[in-house]
N, C-alpha and C positions, 0 to 999 in steps of 0.2 A: 438528599434522594439517593437511591440506588441506581446505577447505570447498567450494571452488570447483567446481561440476559441469565447468566449461569447461577447467579445468586437471588436472583428474583423468584417468586412462587407461580404456578401456572396462572392463578386468578389475576395475579398482578399483571402478568402478561398480557392477559385478555384484555384487560382495561387500558393498559397502554396502547394496544391495538385499536381499540374503540376511540382512543385520543388521537389517533393519527400519529403516532410517534415514529421517528425515523430510526431504522435499525443499521448500525455499521457492522458489516462482516470483514473483520481484518482477513487478509491473506498474505502470508509471509513464507519463511523456510527454514529449514535445519541444514546449515551448510557451514564448511570451514570459513573461519573470519582470522587467518593468519595465526601466527603463534602466540598471540597476546589475547585475544577474544574467544569467548564460547561460541559453540555452534548455533546456540539459540539467538544469537545477536538480532537477526532480524525479526525474530518472533517476539522477543521481549520488547524491542523498539516498538514494534507495530502493536502491540497490546498498550504500551503506555500511550502511544499517539492517539488510539481509539480512546482510551479512559478519560485523558485530558480534553479530547474533542468533545465528548458526549457532555462532559460536565461544564463546559464552557457554552454549549449551544443550549443546555436545557432550559435557561430562563426564557429563551425566546422560543423554543421548539423542544418537546420532549424527546430525548435521544437515548438509546441503549446501544450496547455493544455486546456482540457474540463472542464466545471463545474464539481464539485465534485459530485459523486453519494453518497448521504449522508446515504442511507438506506442500512444497511447491515445486517450481521447475529450476533444478540446480545442475543439470548434467555437466555443464561448463566447470564446474568446481569438483566433479568426483576425482579427478588426478590427486588430489592433496589428502584424500581420506576424511572420514568424518561426517560426510555429507549423505543426507537422505533425499532422494528425489523421486518424483513422479514422472511417468510419460505425459505429454501434452493431453491426450485423449482421457486419461484418468483424471488429470487436474480439472479439466473442463467439466467432465461429468459430475465430480463431487460439488464443484461450485454451483453448478445449476442445480443439483438435487438439493443444496443447501438454501439457494434462493427459493426454489419452490416450496421449501418446508416452511421457510419464513412468512411467505405470501399465505400458505394455507394456514397461518396462525393468526392471519388476519392483516397484517402488515403490507403497506402499499408504497411505502418510499424506503429503500435500501441503497446505502452507499457501500460499494467494496473499497475497503482501505487498504492499500498495498504498500509493503515496506521491502519489497524485494524486485529488483529490475527483471529478473527473468520471468515474472509473472504478468508484465504488462501486456505483451502481445496477446497471450490467450485470454486475458481477461476482456480485452476489447472485443476479441472474436465472440466470447460468451454474450456479450451485450448486444452484438449483431444478431446473434442467434435466437435470444429468448425474447429481446423486448417486442418483437412484432406479435407474440403469442400469449403473453402474461399480462394480467390485469394490473400492473404495478409498474411504478419508474425505478430503474436501476442506473445508479451512476457509478463510475469508476474513477478512482483518485488515488495516485501516489503522493504521498506528502511533501516529499521535496519538491516535487515538480510543482503542485498546487500553491506552494509557498513561493517559488520562483525566485527572483533575485534576493529577495528578502532571507532566504535560507542561507545565502553565502555570506550575509553581514558580519556574524560572529567569528568568520573563517579565515585564517591568515594565509593558508597555502592553496585553496581550491575555490572554486566558485559553487559548488555545490556538493552533493552525496559522491562519494565514489565507494570503496570497498575496504573495510577494517581500516578505515583512514582517521584523520583529524575529525571527521564528524560523528562516525559511528563510534569511534573509541571514547569520544567526549559524552555522548550520549548513554554509551553502556557505564560511565563513571557514575552517571546519576541512577540510572535503572537497575543496575547490579554490579555495584562497586567490587564486592567480593569476588567476581569473576574475571576481572581485569588484570592480567599480570603486567603493571607498570614498571617492573624492575629495569628493563633496558628497553624501552619504546623506540629509542634512536635507531637501534639495531635493527628494527623491522621496516625502516623507512623505504619506499619504493616510489620516487617521485614519478609522477605519472600525468602531467600535463592538465587537460581539462575534462578526462573521463575516458569511457570505453571506446575510444577510436579505433582499438585493435580489432573491432568487428566490422571495420570499414574497408571499402575498396573503391579505387578510382574516384570520382568526383561526389557521388552519392549513393553508392551501392553497399549491400549488406553481405557480409558471409560470415558464418559460423566459425569460432574459434574457441577451444577450452581456455580458461582463465590461465594455464600454464605457458600458453603462448605470449602472455604479458608480464608476468610477475614469477619470481623464483621462489616466493614464499607464501603466496595467496593473499598479498597486501597490494592494494592500490592507493598511495597515497602516503602520508605524512603523520604517522599516530604519535610520534613525538611532540607532535604540536597539541595534542588534546588536553583539556582542561574540564573539570567538572562544571565550572562557570559556563563554558562555552556549551557544554552539553545540556544543561538547563536552558539557556537562550534558545537552543535549537528546539529542543523539545516544545516549549512555548509557541515559537514562531510556526513550526509544522502543524501543531495541533490547533492553533488559531486559525490557520488557512483552512483546515478541514470544517472547524467550526462556521467559518463564515461561509462556505459551501454549503453546509446543512442549512443554515438560517436563511440564506438567500431565496425568497420565494421563486425565483426564476429557475432555481435548479430543478424545481418540481413541478414546473409549469406544464400543462396539459398540452399533448401533441395538437399542433395546428393543422388543418387540412385547408389549405387556400385553393383548392380547385372548384371550379364552378360545375354545372350540370353536366357538362361534357365539352368536346371539342369536336371539329369538323362534322357538326350535327349528330354525332353519336354520343350517348350518355356514359358516364364511367362505370355506372353499376355499383359493385361492392365497393364502399368507401374507406375500407381498411388500408 
């Protein structure tokens, strides 16, 4: 079966819409990934996750994936060069337009599949904005978060994804090995605990900081520990988590309305 929206013909897409196929909309970034990985890292990994997830889900639920939206929110990477970023308002506008185009094509179940940390907050905002007014169910997921603790099992030095790290370097060794400079990965190591805590303040507060606040070379983690075997395992774990989400009927369950006729003797009226 063909799962790529871009490779399908219009009538084939109309047929898939009539069959209530799920559409994966991958969102990613073009941004620096240290001295050893290409700026397309998040985009290439996001594409691979979407392709594998669609193929895994297909036997239970027809699933296709659109071209990756490669422009994300990467202001925090700009100091290192090589990064292309959007403003939050532009990012939200483009993603909303793409969702509306997908629904106009007849699809009613859409998974925004994310492969870049900077996109998480605005994607949640998008769902809050559009869900009450469109005739479709839109779900948002980041592959490593959806996989949870399973994603860390193949890794030696970190519990989950960081940046240009053991995990991302391993996956790029599978997705685009010719773009990985593995001549001296140990020289790029930046030990960094459990993740982006440089964005934290106090006990549970958030503050914005550029990535240069936390790393001298754009890396967070230990790329020296990367192997293609780990990369293949991570791609399988992440894509399976997305496929499980897609094929779970509860993911697409209709919205419930548990209200009665009214309270205090006054009817609710509009039930939306």
